[in-house]
C-alpha positions in Angstrom: 125.2 -102.7 256.7 124.0 -106.3 256.5 120.9 -106.9 254.5 117.6 -106.7 256.6 119.0 -104.4 259.3 117.5 -100.9 260.0 119.6 -97.8 260.3 118.8 -95.0 262.8 120.0 -92.4 260.3 117.7 -91.1 257.5 118.4 -92.5 254.0 120.8 -90.5 251.9 119.1 -88.8 249.1 119.9 -89.9 245.6 121.7 -86.9 243.9 120.2 -87.9 240.5 116.6 -87.8 241.7 115.2 -84.5 243.1 113.3 -84.7 246.3 109.5 -84.0 246.3 110.2 -80.6 247.8 112.7 -79.7 245.1 110.4 -80.9 242.4 107.6 -78.6 243.6 109.9 -75.5 243.5 111.9 -76.3 240.4 111.7 -73.6 237.8 109.5 -74.0 234.8 111.1 -75.6 231.8 111.8 -73.0 229.2 108.7 -72.7 227.1 108.5 -70.8 223.9 105.7 -68.7 222.4 104.9 -67.4 219.0 103.9 -64.0 220.4 104.1 -61.9 223.6 101.1 -59.6 224.1 101.9 -56.3 225.9 99.0 -54.0 227.0 97.6 -52.0 229.9 95.2 -53.8 232.1 92.8 -51.0 231.3 92.7 -52.4 227.8 92.1 -56.0 228.8 88.9 -56.4 226.7 90.8 -55.7 223.5 93.8 -57.7 224.6 91.7 -60.7 225.5 89.9 -60.6 222.1 93.2 -60.4 220.2 94.8 -63.1 222.3 91.8 -65.4 221.7 92.0 -64.8 217.9 95.7 -65.3 217.8 95.2 -68.7 219.5 92.4 -69.6 217.2 94.8 -68.9 214.4 97.1 -71.6 215.7 99.6 -69.3 217.5 100.9 -69.8 221.1 100.4 -66.5 223.0 102.1 -65.3 226.1 99.3 -63.4 227.9 99.7 -62.5 231.5 96.2 -63.7 232.4 97.1 -67.2 231.4 100.9 -67.3 232.0 101.5 -65.8 235.4 100.2 -68.0 238.2 99.5 -67.1 241.8 102.8 -66.8 243.8 105.0 -66.5 240.8 107.4 -63.6 240.4 105.8 -61.3 237.8 108.9 -59.7 236.5 110.7 -63.0 236.0 107.7 -64.5 234.1 107.5 -61.4 231.9 111.2 -61.4 231.1 111.0 -65.1 230.3 108.0 -64.5 228.1 109.6 -61.8 226.1 112.9 -63.7 225.8 111.2 -66.8 224.6 108.7 -65.2 222.2 109.3 -64.9 218.4 107.1 -61.8 218.1 105.9 -59.0 220.4 102.5 -57.3 219.9 102.1 -53.9 221.7 98.6 -52.6 222.1 99.5 -48.9 222.1 96.9 -46.8 223.9 97.0 -43.8 226.1 96.9 -46.2 229.0 99.7 -48.5 227.9 102.0 -45.7 226.9 101.8 -44.3 230.4 102.3 -47.7 232.1 105.8 -48.3 233.4 105.3 -52.0 233.1 104.4 -51.8 229.4 107.2 -49.4 228.6 109.7 -51.7 230.3 108.3 -54.6 228.3 108.7 -52.6 225.1 112.3 -51.7 226.0 113.2 -55.4 226.5 111.5 -56.3 223.2 113.3 -53.5 221.3 116.7 -54.6 222.7 116.0 -58.1 221.6 115.0 -56.8 218.2 118.2 -54.8 217.9 120.5 -57.5 219.0 118.8 -60.2 216.8 118.6 -57.8 213.8 115.1 -59.1 213.1 111.7 -57.4 213.3 110.0 -58.5 216.4 107.6 -55.7 217.5 104.2 -55.1 215.9 102.5 -52.0 217.3 98.7 -51.9 217.2 97.2 -48.5 218.0 94.0 -48.5 219.9 91.8 -46.0 221.6 92.5 -42.3 221.2 96.3 -42.5 221.2 98.0 -39.9 219.2 100.9 -40.9 216.9 103.0 -38.0 218.3 103.0 -39.7 221.7 104.5 -43.0 220.6 107.9 -43.8 222.2 110.9 -43.1 220.0 111.5 -46.8 219.6 108.3 -47.0 217.6 108.8 -43.9 215.4 109.3 -45.0 211.8 107.9 -48.4 212.6 104.7 -49.4 210.7 101.7 -50.1 212.8 98.2 -51.5 212.6 95.6 -48.8 213.2 92.6 -49.8 215.2 91.9 -46.4 216.7 88.4 -44.8 216.7 85.9 -47.6 216.5 87.9 -50.6 217.6 85.2 -53.2 217.0 84.6 -52.3 213.4 88.3 -51.9 212.5 89.3 -55.0 214.4 86.7 -57.0 212.5 88.2 -55.8 209.2 91.8 -56.4 210.2 91.6 -59.5 212.5 93.0 -61.8 209.8 95.7 -59.3 208.9 96.9 -59.2 212.5 97.0 -63.0 212.8 98.9 -63.3 209.5 101.3 -60.6 210.5 102.2 -62.3 213.7 102.5 -65.7 211.9 104.9 -64.1 209.4 107.2 -62.7 212.2 106.9 -65.9 214.2 107.8 -68.0 211.2 104.6 -69.9 211.3 103.6 -69.2 207.7 105.4 -70.5 204.6 104.2 -67.9 202.2 102.8 -64.6 203.3 99.4 -63.8 201.9 99.6 -61.2 199.1 97.4 -58.8 200.9 99.2 -59.2 204.2 101.1 -55.9 204.0 102.8 -56.2 207.3 105.0 -53.2 206.7 102.2 -50.8 205.7 100.3 -48.5 207.9 96.7 -49.7 208.2 
């Protein structure tokens, strides 16, 4: 077409440049996190406190409250979060251990742990959960015990939790002497 003439047909899209509509629905770029936090919504107070302290410790945290936006597919976001996290913290309570969502998240994390042959899952016991009710995947795994007086025990073990996650996430060069990640606390 000669220069300066108009065409009745719409301009052809540039295949290298996405249209504005395609840009708005394009999937998120793969982001990675240091830790995925799994819990029952009935334990949101403890989960939010732990998430805030992990962030204050310099860790990136996948926490559904801040990582699943309105209109997004929840299962896809959870799967991406688990797949792209270096550690998985499970707040094990009577509520979470009866939640299908939490148990599915734990299954995915344990499969990742098995296939990668690296420790990934850190169980933290809260509330009045009994050790005998833990899923078989967690039997024999060391855990952090915050049962019976969460506030007091969490205050004493907060730094231990942050350091344990940093250790699994590879965010610490030398583990602290008193870290004891693989001890029952």
